[in-house]
C-alpha positions in Angstrom: -20.6 39.4 -114.9 -23.5 36.4 -116.1 -25.7 35.6 -113.8 -25.7 32.1 -113.4 -29.7 30.0 -113.1 -30.0 28.0 -109.7 -31.5 25.2 -111.8 -28.8 25.0 -114.6 -27.4 21.7 -115.6 -24.6 22.3 -116.9 -21.6 22.4 -114.5 -18.0 23.2 -115.1 -15.9 21.5 -112.5 -12.2 23.2 -112.1 -9.5 21.0 -110.4 -7.2 23.3 -108.6 -3.9 23.5 -106.5 -2.9 26.9 -104.9 0.3 28.5 -106.3 3.0 27.5 -103.9 6.5 27.8 -104.6 8.5 24.7 -105.1 5.3 22.8 -106.0 4.0 21.9 -109.2 4.7 22.6 -112.7 8.2 21.0 -112.0 9.6 20.1 -115.8 8.8 24.3 -116.1 10.8 24.8 -112.8 13.4 22.7 -113.6 14.9 25.0 -116.8 13.1 28.4 -115.4 13.3 28.1 -111.9 10.9 27.6 -108.6 9.8 32.3 -108.8 9.4 32.3 -112.5 7.3 29.5 -112.6 5.1 30.4 -109.5 4.4 33.4 -111.4 3.4 31.0 -114.6 0.8 28.8 -112.4 -0.7 32.1 -110.7 -1.6 33.4 -114.2 -2.5 30.3 -115.3 -5.0 29.8 -112.1 -6.1 33.1 -113.1 -7.0 32.0 -116.9 -9.1 29.1 -115.6 -10.8 31.8 -113.0 -11.8 33.9 -115.8 -13.4 31.0 -118.0 -15.1 29.9 -115.0 -16.8 33.6 -114.0 -17.9 33.4 -117.5 -19.8 30.4 -117.1 -23.8 30.4 -117.5 -24.0 27.2 -115.6 -22.7 26.5 -111.9 -19.2 26.0 -111.3 -17.5 23.7 -108.5 -14.0 24.6 -107.7 -12.1 21.3 -106.4 -9.0 22.1 -104.3 -6.5 19.1 -104.4 -6.3 19.3 -100.5 -8.2 20.5 -97.4 -5.8 22.9 -96.3 -6.7 24.4 -99.8 -10.5 25.0 -99.0 -10.3 28.5 -97.3 -8.4 29.6 -100.4 -10.6 28.3 -103.0 -13.6 29.7 -101.3 -12.0 32.9 -101.8 -11.5 32.5 -105.4 -14.7 32.8 -106.8 -17.8 33.8 -104.1 -20.7 32.1 -106.5 -18.8 28.7 -106.9 -19.0 25.8 -105.0 -16.3 24.3 -103.5 -15.6 20.9 -103.3 -12.1 19.5 -101.9 -10.6 16.5 -103.6 -10.5 13.3 -102.0 -6.9 11.8 -101.0 -5.9 8.9 -103.6 -5.3 8.9 -107.5 -6.1 11.4 -109.9 -8.6 9.4 -111.4 -10.3 8.4 -108.2 -10.8 11.9 -106.8 -12.0 13.0 -110.7 -14.6 10.2 -110.3 -15.4 11.0 -106.6 -16.0 14.9 -107.4 -18.2 14.3 -110.5 -20.6 11.8 -108.7 -20.9 14.3 -106.1 -21.8 16.6 -108.1 -24.3 13.9 -110.0 -25.7 12.9 -106.5 -27.8 16.5 -106.7 -29.5 15.4 -110.0 -27.2 17.4 -112.5 -26.1 16.1 -115.9 -23.8 17.8 -118.0 -20.3 18.6 -116.1 -17.1 19.5 -117.9 -14.1 19.2 -116.0 -10.8 21.5 -116.8 -7.5 22.0 -114.7 -6.2 25.1 -115.3 -2.9 24.6 -117.1 -4.8 25.2 -121.1 -5.4 28.9 -121.4 -5.6 28.1 -125.2 -9.7 27.0 -124.0 -12.0 29.3 -124.9 -16.0 30.0 -124.9 -16.3 28.7 -128.5 -14.8 25.3 -127.2 -16.8 24.9 -124.1 -20.0 25.3 -126.2 -18.9 22.9 -128.7 -18.2 20.4 -125.6 -22.1 21.2 -124.3 -23.4 20.7 -127.5 -21.6 17.3 -128.2 -23.3 15.9 -124.8 -26.9 16.7 -126.5 -25.9 13.8 -128.7 -23.3 11.8 -126.8 -22.2 10.2 -123.4 -19.0 11.9 -123.3 -16.4 14.5 -125.1 -13.3 15.1 -125.0 -10.4 17.7 -126.4 -7.3 15.9 -127.1 -3.7 17.3 -125.8 -1.1 17.4 -127.8 0.7 15.0 -125.5 -1.7 12.2 -125.5 -3.7 13.8 -122.9 -7.0 15.5 -122.7 -7.4 19.3 -121.6 -11.0 19.0 -121.3 -13.5 16.1 -120.7 -17.1 16.2 -120.2 -20.1 13.2 -119.3 -23.5 13.5 -119.2 -23.1 9.9 -116.9 -20.9 9.3 -113.8 -17.5 8.1 -115.2 -16.6 4.8 -115.4 -13.7 3.5 -113.6 -10.4 5.8 -115.1 -8.6 5.1 -111.3 -5.9 2.7 -113.0 -5.2 4.7 -116.5 -2.6 6.4 -116.8 -2.7 9.8 -115.5 -0.1 12.5 -116.7 1.3 10.0 -119.8 0.9 9.8 -123.0 -0.9 6.8 -123.2 -4.6 8.7 -120.9 -6.5 9.8 -124.1 -6.2 6.6 -125.4 -6.9 5.0 -122.2 -9.9 7.2 -121.6 -11.6 6.4 -125.1 -11.1 2.8 -124.3 -12.4 2.7 -120.8 -15.1 4.7 -122.1 -16.1 2.4 -125.2 -15.9 -0.8 -122.7 -18.9 1.1 -120.4 -20.7 1.5 -123.7 -20.5 5.1 -123.9 -20.8 7.1 -127.0 -17.7 9.9 -127.3 -17.5 12.8 -129.1 -14.3 15.3 -130.0 -14.3 19.1 -130.1 -11.1 20.0 -131.5 -7.6 19.5 -130.3 -5.7 21.7 -127.3 -3.0 21.7 -125.3 -1.9 22.1 -121.5 1.8 24.2 -120.1 3.5 21.6 -119.3 7.0 22.3 -120.3 9.1 25.8 -121.6 9.1 25.0 -124.9 4.9 25.1 -124.1 5.3 28.9 -123.4 7.0 29.6 -126.6 4.0 28.1 -128.5 1.4 29.9 -125.7 2.7 33.4 -126.5 1.7 33.1 -130.7 -1.2 31.7 -129.8 -2.5 34.4 -127.3 -1.0 37.4 -129.5 -4.7 38.5 -130.4 -6.6 37.0 -127.3 -8.6 39.7 -126.3 -9.1 38.2 -122.6 -7.6 40.6 -119.8 -6.3 37.2 -118.3 -4.8 35.7 -121.8 -3.2 39.6 -121.5 -1.8 39.4 -118.4 -0.2 35.5 -119.0 1.5 37.0 -122.0 3.3 39.8 -120.3 3.9 37.4 -117.2 5.6 34.9 -120.0 7.5 37.2 -121.7 9.1 38.8 -118.5 9.6 34.9 -117.5 11.4 34.4 -121.5 13.2 37.5 -121.3 
């Protein structure tokens, strides 16, 4: 494990939910069932945690509710845990991000737990982009984003069309209206439907990361 410098300005903020039966990834559950979906959600979470454990800065895990705080504190002992407040996703992102910035930090990269195609090179590209831009995104194939990072507090993104195909364009527009400069790293995709699992199996074929190998095994078992 890489030792993380205490004064590093590079923060990875992971928005997460405790995998539970009949909660989350309901579009996958609609075709594969709740138990198989829980297996997939757990494996996806482990991919994000593996990336976080290799982060060369400070990691913040942000569980979705107060009753998940104890669970989150046991995931990565070296990570900080900031529980998400109530409200729309945009407001929750703004509030947790600001809590980090109140400590004087600058670069904050935000991810969820459903984009296992993200990798170390992409994270580094995002950090490098923030050397010359205020904001960075990785566009998702469904019109959203899988990664968002900033050197500054986010503008008002509370009312955007979260979890829709319009989100990426609305984030771009909100940042432009706030006079933010924007960069993009290569596009990616998240896992929302059963068809996404077929693509992921192909894309993970030669991925050496242990969590991705386990995710590939889980998907193979689920689809077979």
